[in-house]
N, C-alpha and C positions, 0 to 999 in steps of 0.2 A: 270574220275568219275565226275558227276555233282556236282556243288557247294553245293547244299542242301544235297547230299549224303555224301560228305566229312564232312560237319558240323554235320550231324547225328552221324558219327563216332567220331568226336571231342567231341561232347557233352557226348556221352557214356563214353569216356575215362576220361573226367573231373569228371563226376559223380562217376566213379569207384574210382578215386583218393580221392574224397571227402569222399566216404564211408569208404575207408581204414583209412583215417585220423580220421574220426569220431569214427570208431571202436577202434582205439588205445586209444581214450579218453573216451570211454564208452558213446558216444553220439549217438543220432538218426540222421543219415544223412539227413533224410527228413526235419530236422529243419534248413538246410543250403540251401540258394537260391543262384544261380549264377546270377550275374548282368553282362551282356555283354556290355563292354565299346566300343562304336562305334565311337570314335574320328577318323576322317579321313576316316571312312568306308563308301563307297557309298551306296545309298539306295538299289540297287539291291542285295548287299551282306547281308544287314540287312533283307530284305525280305526272302532271302534264310535261314538265321538264324532262322527267325520266323517259316519257313516251317520245320526246323530241330527240333523244339521244345523249343527253347529259348523263354522266355516270359518276362523277365525283362531286360531292356536296359538302358544305361546311356550315357550322353554326358557331356563333360567338360565345354562347353560354350553354353549359351542360343542361340546365333546367329547360331550355327551349327545345333542345333535342329530345329530352325525356318526354316533354309534353306532346310531341308529335310521333313518338316511336310506335305507339300502338297502331295508329292508322297507316303509317308508312311501312312498317315492318311486318305487322301481323295480318293486315288486310290485303296489301298489295302482293302480287306474285310476279316473279321476274323470270325471263328465260335463263337457261343455264349460262353461267359466265357473265351475266349482265346485272348481277346484284349491285346496287349503288354502294359506293364507298363514302364514309363519313369522316370528315376532318374537324377537329376542334381548332378554331383560329382565334379564340379570345383567351383572356387570362384564365389560368386554372388555379383555383384555391385548393389548398392542401386537403380540406375537408370534402372536396368533391372529386378527388382523384379516383376513388374506387368506382364511382358511377361513370366517370369519364372512360375508364378502361373498359367498362362493360359496353358503353354506347358508341365509341368511336373506333374507327379503323386506323386513324393516325392522329396524333396530337402534335400540332405544329408550334406550340407556344411553350416549350420547355425552356425556362429562363434562369435556372439556377441548378447547381449540383444537388442541393437538398431536394428540390422537386424531382429531378431525374431519379434520385435514389428512392424516393417515395413511390413514384410510378413503377420503378423496377420491382420493388417489393410486392406491390399489389398485382402487377402483371405476372409475376412468377407464380402467384396463387391461382389467378383466374385464366391464364393462357399458357398452361404448361406445354413447353416445347414449341410455342409459337411467339417469338419475340414481337413486341408491339412496335410498329414503326413510329418514330418521332422525328421532329425537326427541332433544332436548337435556335431559338429566337435571339437575334443579335441586334443591339441598338448601335448600329455603326455610326450614327450621327451624334452620339452622346446627347440625345434629346431628353431632357428631364421629364417630359410628358409621356415618354414611351417606355415600355418594358423591354427587357432583354439583357443578355450578357453584354458587358463591355468587351470589345475584342481582346484586350489583354487578359481579362478574367476568363474568357473562353479558352484562350491559349493555355492558361494555367490549369483549367479543370478538365479539358477535353479527354486526356488520357484516362481519367477516372470514369468519365461518362461512357466512353466507348467500351470500357471493360465490363459494364453492367450487362449481365447475360440475358435478362428478360427484355432488353430494348434492342431495336435495330435503329441505329442513328443514321437516318437516310439523307441528312443534309442540313441546310441552314434556311432560316426564314427571317425576313425583315419587313418592316412597314416603311414605305417611302415617305418622303416629305410631303406635307399637305401644301401644295403650291398650285398657282393658277396655270403655270406653263409646265407641261410634262417634262420638258427638257431639263428643268431645274431639279427633277428627281433623279436624273442620270447618275450624279456622283454617288448617291446612296447605293445604287445597284452595282456600279463599278466596284465600290468598296466591298460589298458582300461577295462578289465573284472573286476578287483578289484574295480576300480572307479565306474563302473556301479552297482556292488553289493552294495557298500557303499551308493550310492545316492538313489538307489531304496528302500533301507531300510528306508529312510527318506521321500521320495517323491513318493507317489503312482501314480502320473501322468507320471512318466518316464517309457517308455516301455523297453522291453528286447532286442531289436535288437542291435547287434554289427556288424557294417560294417567295416571289416578290412581284409586285405589280398588281394594281387594282384597276377599276374602271377607267380612271382618268389618265393612267400612265402605263398600262400594261404593254403597249407596243414598244416603248422605250425599254421596259424591263426585258422583253423578249430579245431585243437587240443586244442586251448586255448579259444574256445567258439564263434567263428564267426558265425553269422547267415546269413550274406550277404558277398559274396566275389566278388570283382570287377575285372573281367578278360577281357583284351583286346587281347594281343598277344597270349595268350593260345587258343583263339578262332579264331581270324582272321589273325594271323601271324604278322610279324614285320610291323610297319607302314612305309609308303614310306618316304624316306629320303627327308628332306626339303632343302638339299643342304648346 
């Protein structure tokens, strides 16, 4: 079976699982988008995924997106309205902000007021009149190994962030707990949803997106309100071993 045909089947199976999870929660599955995480995935497989109907993609590192940009953006042509969207889902260093603003349609990992201000300054130069969509990464589990705002820190800084004119603050993002049982990740997703609801009641500039859930736990995330699920292995299989 050709790669694009396998990916068509894979996409259909994922959408079915999302629909079932959304149904259990009384949600519309059309409100959940799949973001295909392409870390270590070669350009030809990404092009096959585009051919299979995936439209949102993500990289963890600015430099990996940059390495693939010529083949994916200059060589490939897309039907009107079907240009793929690119999300940054890994940490963003301040010295890579300019290139990130050039290469990505959304930055999901804004984790400080200082970083938001730097992105805003550069986006105001490069995207005049087109605010850059961003998500605010929240470390709702107070996990020392994870990046993100502490909830109290975000509550303190959110007014200043949503006031930045070159950003569109479309919602929140978190990384779930690395656990064997997906059910154990549910408290993280519940906490992010509750935080979003509380903050949106006070700040009209915060959007409704919740980016949460990955290959091992995305169905639980959908049940708890995810609007974006970030899937790598579920689409492309296990990454090559780095030895």
